[in-house]
LOLUM-122771 format. One record per atom (N, C-alpha, C, O): residue number from 1; x, y, z. Coordinates in nm, 2 decimals. Layout:
   i   east  north     up
 NUM      X      Y      Z
...
***
This chain:
   i   east  north     up
   1  -0.38  -0.32  -1.67
   1  -0.32  -0.25  -1.56
   1  -0.43  -0.16  -1.50
   1  -0.52  -0.11  -1.57
   2  -0.42  -0.14  -1.37
   2  -0.52  -0.05  -1.30
   2  -0.48   0.10  -1.33
   2  -0.36   0.13  -1.34
   3  -0.57   0.18  -1.35
   3  -0.54   0.32  -1.36
   3  -0.50   0.37  -1.22
   3  -0.51   0.29  -1.12
   4  -0.44   0.49  -1.21
   4  -0.40   0.54  -1.08
   4  -0.52   0.53  -0.98
   4  -0.63   0.57  -1.01
   5  -0.49   0.48  -0.86
   5  -0.59   0.45  -0.76
   5  -0.56   0.51  -0.63
   5  -0.44   0.51  -0.59
   6  -0.66   0.57  -0.56
   6  -0.64   0.62  -0.43
   6  -0.76   0.57  -0.34
   6  -0.87   0.56  -0.38
   7  -0.72   0.53  -0.22
   7  -0.83   0.48  -0.12
   7  -0.77   0.46   0.01
   7  -0.65   0.48   0.04
   8  -0.86   0.43   0.11
   8  -0.82   0.41   0.25
   8  -0.77   0.27   0.27
   8  -0.81   0.17   0.21
   9  -0.67   0.25   0.36
   9  -0.62   0.12   0.40
   9  -0.73   0.05   0.49
   9  -0.80   0.11   0.56
  10  -0.74  -0.08   0.47
  10  -0.67  -0.16   0.37
  10  -0.74  -0.15   0.24
  10  -0.86  -0.14   0.23
  11  -0.66  -0.14   0.13
  11  -0.71  -0.11   0.00
  11  -0.68  -0.23  -0.09
  11  -0.57  -0.27  -0.11
  12  -0.79  -0.29  -0.14
  12  -0.78  -0.40  -0.24
  12  -0.79  -0.35  -0.38
  12  -0.89  -0.28  -0.41
  13  -0.70  -0.40  -0.46
  13  -0.70  -0.35  -0.60
  13  -0.69  -0.48  -0.69
  13  -0.61  -0.56  -0.67
  14  -0.77  -0.48  -0.80
  14  -0.76  -0.59  -0.90
  14  -0.70  -0.53  -1.02
  14  -0.74  -0.42  -1.07
  15  -0.59  -0.59  -1.07
  15  -0.52  -0.54  -1.19
  15  -0.56  -0.62  -1.31
  15  -0.58  -0.74  -1.31
  16  -0.57  -0.55  -1.42
  16  -0.61  -0.61  -1.55
  16  -0.49  -0.60  -1.65
  16  -0.44  -0.49  -1.68
  17  -0.44  -0.71  -1.69
  17  -0.33  -0.72  -1.78
  17  -0.38  -0.70  -1.92
  17  -0.46  -0.77  -1.97
  18  -0.33  -0.59  -1.99
  18  -0.37  -0.56  -2.13
  18  -0.26  -0.59  -2.23
  18  -0.27  -0.55  -2.34
  19  -0.16  -0.67  -2.19
  19  -0.05  -0.70  -2.28
  19  -0.10  -0.81  -2.38
  19  -0.19  -0.89  -2.35
  20  -0.05  -0.80  -2.50
  20  -0.09  -0.90  -2.60
  20   0.03  -0.99  -2.63
  20   0.14  -0.95  -2.63
  21  -0.01  -1.12  -2.67
  21   0.09  -1.22  -2.71
  21   0.20  -1.25  -2.60
  21   0.31  -1.28  -2.63
  22   0.16  -1.23  -2.47
  22   0.25  -1.26  -2.36
  22   0.20  -1.37  -2.28
  22   0.08  -1.40  -2.27
  23   0.29  -1.45  -2.23
  23   0.25  -1.56  -2.14
  23   0.33  -1.57  -2.01
  23   0.30  -1.66  -1.93
  24   0.42  -1.48  -1.99
  24   0.49  -1.47  -1.86
  24   0.47  -1.33  -1.80
  24   0.49  -1.23  -1.87
  25   0.43  -1.32  -1.68
  25   0.40  -1.19  -1.62
  25   0.47  -1.18  -1.49
  25   0.48  -1.27  -1.40
  26   0.53  -1.06  -1.47
  26   0.60  -1.03  -1.35
  26   0.54  -0.90  -1.29
  26   0.57  -0.79  -1.34
  27   0.46  -0.91  -1.19
  27   0.40  -0.79  -1.12
  27   0.48  -0.76  -1.00
  27   0.52  -0.85  -0.92
  28   0.51  -0.63  -0.98
  28   0.58  -0.58  -0.86
  28   0.48  -0.48  -0.80
  28   0.46  -0.37  -0.86
  29   0.42  -0.51  -0.69
  29   0.32  -0.42  -0.63
  29   0.38  -0.30  -0.56
  29   0.30  -0.21  -0.51
  30   0.51  -0.29  -0.54
  30   0.57  -0.17  -0.48
  30   0.58  -0.17  -0.33
  30   0.63  -0.08  -0.27
  31   0.53  -0.28  -0.27
  31   0.53  -0.29  -0.13
  31   0.61  -0.41  -0.08
  31   0.59  -0.46   0.03
  32   0.69  -0.47  -0.17
  32   0.77  -0.59  -0.14
  32   0.70  -0.72  -0.18
  32   0.76  -0.82  -0.18
  33   0.58  -0.71  -0.23
  33   0.51  -0.83  -0.28
  33   0.51  -0.83  -0.43
  33   0.52  -0.73  -0.50
  34   0.51  -0.96  -0.48
  34   0.51  -0.98  -0.63
  34   0.41  -1.09  -0.66
  34   0.36  -1.16  -0.58
  35   0.38  -1.10  -0.80
  35   0.29  -1.20  -0.85
  35   0.33  -1.23  -0.99
  35   0.39  -1.15  -1.06
  36   0.30  -1.36  -1.03
  36   0.32  -1.40  -1.16
  36   0.18  -1.43  -1.23
  36   0.18  -1.49  -1.34
  37   0.07  -1.40  -1.17
  37  -0.06  -1.42  -1.22
  37  -0.09  -1.32  -1.34
  37  -0.02  -1.22  -1.35
  38  -0.18  -1.36  -1.43
  38  -0.21  -1.28  -1.54
  38  -0.29  -1.15  -1.49
  38  -0.25  -1.04  -1.53
  39  -0.39  -1.17  -1.41
  39  -0.47  -1.06  -1.36
  39  -0.48  -1.07  -1.21
  39  -0.59  -1.12  -1.16
  40  -0.38  -1.03  -1.13
  40  -0.38  -1.05  -0.99
  40  -0.47  -0.94  -0.91
  40  -0.50  -0.84  -0.97
  41  -0.50  -0.98  -0.79
  41  -0.56  -0.88  -0.69
  41  -0.46  -0.87  -0.58
  41  -0.38  -0.97  -0.55
  42  -0.45  -0.75  -0.52
  42  -0.35  -0.73  -0.41
  42  -0.42  -0.64  -0.31
  42  -0.49  -0.54  -0.35
  43  -0.39  -0.66  -0.18
  43  -0.44  -0.57  -0.08
  43  -0.32  -0.50  -0.02
  43  -0.23  -0.56   0.03
  44  -0.33  -0.37  -0.01
  44  -0.23  -0.28   0.05
  44  -0.28  -0.26   0.20
  44  -0.38  -0.19   0.22
  45  -0.21  -0.31   0.29
  45  -0.25  -0.30   0.43
  45  -0.22  -0.17   0.50
  45  -0.30  -0.12   0.58
  46  -0.11  -0.11   0.46
  46  -0.06   0.01   0.52
  46  -0.07   0.13   0.43
  46  -0.07   0.12   0.30
  47  -0.07   0.25   0.49
  47  -0.07   0.38   0.41
  47   0.06   0.40   0.34
  47   0.17   0.35   0.38
  48   0.06   0.47   0.22
  48   0.18   0.50   0.15
  48   0.15   0.52   0.00
  48   0.03   0.51  -0.04
  49   0.25   0.55  -0.08
  49   0.24   0.57  -0.22
  49   0.32   0.46  -0.28
  49   0.44   0.45  -0.26
  50   0.26   0.38  -0.37
  50   0.32   0.26  -0.43
  50   0.32   0.27  -0.58
  50   0.22   0.30  -0.63
  51   0.43   0.23  -0.64
  51   0.43   0.22  -0.79
  51   0.43   0.07  -0.82
  51   0.51  -0.01  -0.79
  52   0.32   0.04  -0.90
  52   0.30  -0.10  -0.94
  52   0.36  -0.11  -1.08
  52   0.33  -0.03  -1.17
  53   0.44  -0.22  -1.11
  53   0.50  -0.24  -1.24
  53   0.46  -0.38  -1.29
  53   0.47  -0.48  -1.21
  54   0.43  -0.39  -1.42
  54   0.41  -0.52  -1.49
  54   0.51  -0.53  -1.60
  54   0.52  -0.44  -1.68
  55   0.58  -0.64  -1.60
  55   0.67  -0.67  -1.71
  55   0.61  -0.80  -1.77
  55   0.60  -0.90  -1.70
  56   0.57  -0.80  -1.90
  56   0.51  -0.91  -1.97
  56   0.60  -0.96  -2.08
  56   0.64  -0.87  -2.16
  57   0.62  -1.09  -2.09
  57   0.70  -1.14  -2.20
  57   0.63  -1.26  -2.27
  57   0.54  -1.32  -2.22
  58   0.68  -1.28  -2.39
  58   0.64  -1.40  -2.46
  58   0.75  -1.50  -2.45
  58   0.86  -1.47  -2.47
  59   0.71  -1.63  -2.42
  59   0.81  -1.73  -2.40
  59   0.91  -1.74  -2.52
  59   0.87  -1.73  -2.63
  60   1.04  -1.75  -2.48
  60   1.15  -1.76  -2.58
  60   1.19  -1.62  -2.64
  60   1.28  -1.62  -2.72
  61   1.13  -1.52  -2.60
  61   1.16  -1.38  -2.65
  61   1.24  -1.31  -2.55
  61   1.21  -1.32  -2.43
  62   1.33  -1.22  -2.59
  62   1.40  -1.13  -2.49
  62   1.33  -1.00  -2.47
  62   1.35  -0.94  -2.37
  63   1.25  -0.96  -2.57
  63   1.17  -0.83  -2.55
  63   1.06  -0.85  -2.45
  63   1.00  -0.96  -2.44
  64   1.02  -0.74  -2.39
  64   0.91  -0.75  -2.30
  64   0.84  -0.61  -2.30
  64   0.90  -0.51  -2.34
  65   0.72  -0.61  -2.26
  65   0.64  -0.48  -2.25
  65   0.63  -0.45  -2.10
  65   0.63  -0.54  -2.02
  66   0.62  -0.33  -2.07
  66   0.62  -0.28  -1.93
  66   0.51  -0.17  -1.92
  66   0.49  -0.09  -2.01
  67   0.44  -0.17  -1.80
  67   0.35  -0.07  -1.77
  67   0.35  -0.05  -1.62
  67   0.39  -0.14  -1.54
  68   0.31   0.07  -1.58
  68   0.31   0.10  -1.43
  68   0.19   0.19  -1.40
  68   0.14   0.26  -1.48
  69   0.16   0.19  -1.27
  69   0.05   0.28  -1.22
  69   0.09   0.31  -1.07
  69   0.17   0.25  -1.01
  70   0.03   0.42  -1.02
  70   0.06   0.46  -0.89
  70  -0.07   0.43  -0.80
  70  -0.18   0.46  -0.84
  71  -0.04   0.37  -0.68
  71  -0.15   0.34  -0.59
  71  -0.12   0.43  -0.46
  71  -0.01   0.42  -0.40
  72  -0.21   0.51  -0.42
  72  -0.20   0.59  -0.30
  72  -0.29   0.54  -0.20
  72  -0.42   0.55  -0.22
  73  -0.24   0.49  -0.09
  73  -0.32   0.44   0.02
  73  -0.31   0.53   0.14
  73  -0.21   0.57   0.19
  74  -0.43   0.58   0.18
  74  -0.44   0.68   0.29
  74  -0.48   0.60   0.41
  74  -0.54   0.50   0.41
  75  -0.45   0.65   0.53
  75  -0.49   0.59   0.65
  75  -0.64   0.58   0.66
  75  -0.71   0.67   0.61
  76  -0.69   0.48   0.72
  76  -0.84   0.46   0.73
  76  -0.89   0.55   0.84
  76  -0.82   0.63   0.90
  77  -1.02   0.53   0.87
  77  -1.08   0.61   0.98
  77  -1.01   0.59   1.11
  77  -0.96   0.49   1.14
  78  -1.02   0.69   1.20
  78  -0.95   0.69   1.33
  78  -1.02   0.58   1.41
  78  -1.14   0.57   1.43
  79  -0.93   0.49   1.47
  79  -0.98   0.38   1.55
  79  -0.93   0.39   1.69
  79  -1.00   0.34   1.78
  80  -0.82   0.46   1.72
  80  -0.76   0.46   1.85
  80  -0.67   0.58   1.87
  80  -0.60   0.62   1.77
  81  -0.67   0.64   1.99
  81  -0.58   0.74   2.02
  81  -0.50   0.70   2.14
  81  -0.56   0.66   2.25
  82  -0.37   0.70   2.13
  82  -0.28   0.66   2.24
  82  -0.21   0.78   2.30
  82  -0.15   0.86   2.23
  83  -0.23   0.80   2.43
  83  -0.16   0.91   2.51
  83  -0.06   0.85   2.60
  83  -0.10   0.76   2.68
  84   0.06   0.90   2.60
  84   0.17   0.85   2.69
  84   0.23   0.96   2.76
  84   0.27   1.06   2.70
  85   0.24   0.96   2.89
  85   0.19   0.86   2.99
  85   0.04   0.88   3.00
  85  -0.02   0.98   2.97
  86  -0.03   0.77   3.04
  86  -0.17   0.77   3.06
  86  -0.22   0.86   3.17
  86  -0.32   0.93   3.16
  87  -0.14   0.86   3.28
  87  -0.17   0.95   3.39
  87  -0.04   1.02   3.44
  87   0.07   0.96   3.42
  88  -0.06   1.13   3.51
  88   0.06   1.20   3.56
  88   0.01   1.28   3.68
  88  -0.09   1.35   3.67
  89   0.08   1.28   3.79
  89   0.05   1.37   3.90
  89   0.15   1.48   3.91
  89   0.27   1.46   3.91
  90   0.10   1.60   3.90
  90   0.18   1.72   3.89
  90   0.15   1.82   4.01
  90   0.04   1.83   4.05
  91   0.26   1.88   4.05
  91   0.24   1.99   4.15
  91   0.22   2.12   4.07
  91   0.24   2.12   3.95
  92   0.16   2.22   4.14
  92   0.14   2.35   4.06
  92   0.27   2.39   4.00
  92   0.38   2.39   4.06
  93   0.26   2.44   3.88
  93   0.37   2.50   3.80
  93   0.46   2.39   3.75
  93   0.56   2.42   3.68
  94   0.43   2.26   3.77
  94   0.52   2.16   3.72
  94   0.47   2.11   3.58
  94   0.35   2.12   3.55
  95   0.56   2.07   3.50
  95   0.53   2.03   3.36
  95   0.58   1.89   3.34
  95   0.67   1.84   3.41
  96   0.52   1.82   3.25
  96   0.56   1.69   3.21
  96   0.53   1.67   3.06
  96   0.43   1.71   3.01
  97   0.63   1.61   2.98
  97   0.60   1.59   2.84
  97   0.51   1.47   2.82
  97   0.51   1.38   2.90
  98   0.43   1.47   2.72
  98   0.35   1.35   2.68
  98   0.34   1.35   2.53
  98   0.36   1.45   2.46
  99   0.30   1.23   2.48
  99   0.29   1.21   2.34
  99   0.15   1.16   2.30
  99   0.09   1.09   2.38
 100   0.10   1.20   2.18
 100  -0.03   1.15   2.14
 100  -0.01   1.09   2.00
 100   0.06   1.14   1.91
 101  -0.07   0.97   1.98
 101  -0.06   0.90   1.86
 101  -0.20   0.85   1.81
 101  -0.27   0.79   1.89
 102  -0.24   0.89   1.69
 102  -0.37   0.85   1.64
 102  -0.35   0.73   1.54
 102  -0.26   0.74   1.45
 103  -0.43   0.63   1.55
 103  -0.41   0.51   1.47
 103  -0.54   0.47   1.40
 103  -0.65   0.48   1.46
 104  -0.53   0.42   1.28
 104  -0.65   0.36   1.21
 104  -0.66   0.21   1.25
 104  -0.57   0.16   1.32
 105  -0.75   0.14   1.20
 105  -0.77   0.00   1.24
 105  -0.65  -0.09   1.18
 105  -0.64  -0.20   1.23
 106  -0.58  -0.04   1.09
 106  -0.46  -0.12   1.03
 106  -0.33  -0.07   1.10
 106  -0.22  -0.13   1.07
 107  -0.34   0.02   1.20
 107  -0.22   0.06   1.27
 107  -0.14   0.17   1.20
 107  -0.03   0.20   1.24
 108  -0.20   0.24   1.10
 108  -0.14   0.35   1.03
 108  -0.15   0.48   1.11
 108  -0.11   0.58   1.07
***
């Protein structure tokens, strides 16, 4: 299992399975994606905090071992600033609302 990891999006993480005597693996990456590989890699495209869980079983057994780790993905470097509306013509003392949105290259 990966130790707790923090990094910028997109963040690629390789997980190491340390379970013994297991041959069935159920990885849940916490972002809706799953894997049955022994030692998977996964890329987190968006920012957020994700709990990764591994359930490992031995064939024919009902017992399983479980482990988890936390992955914190932060927005990447600033790539774009969106201002809405882009232009506005105002008379003196007139006001208009506008919004500003900052995005990284992954849209976070």
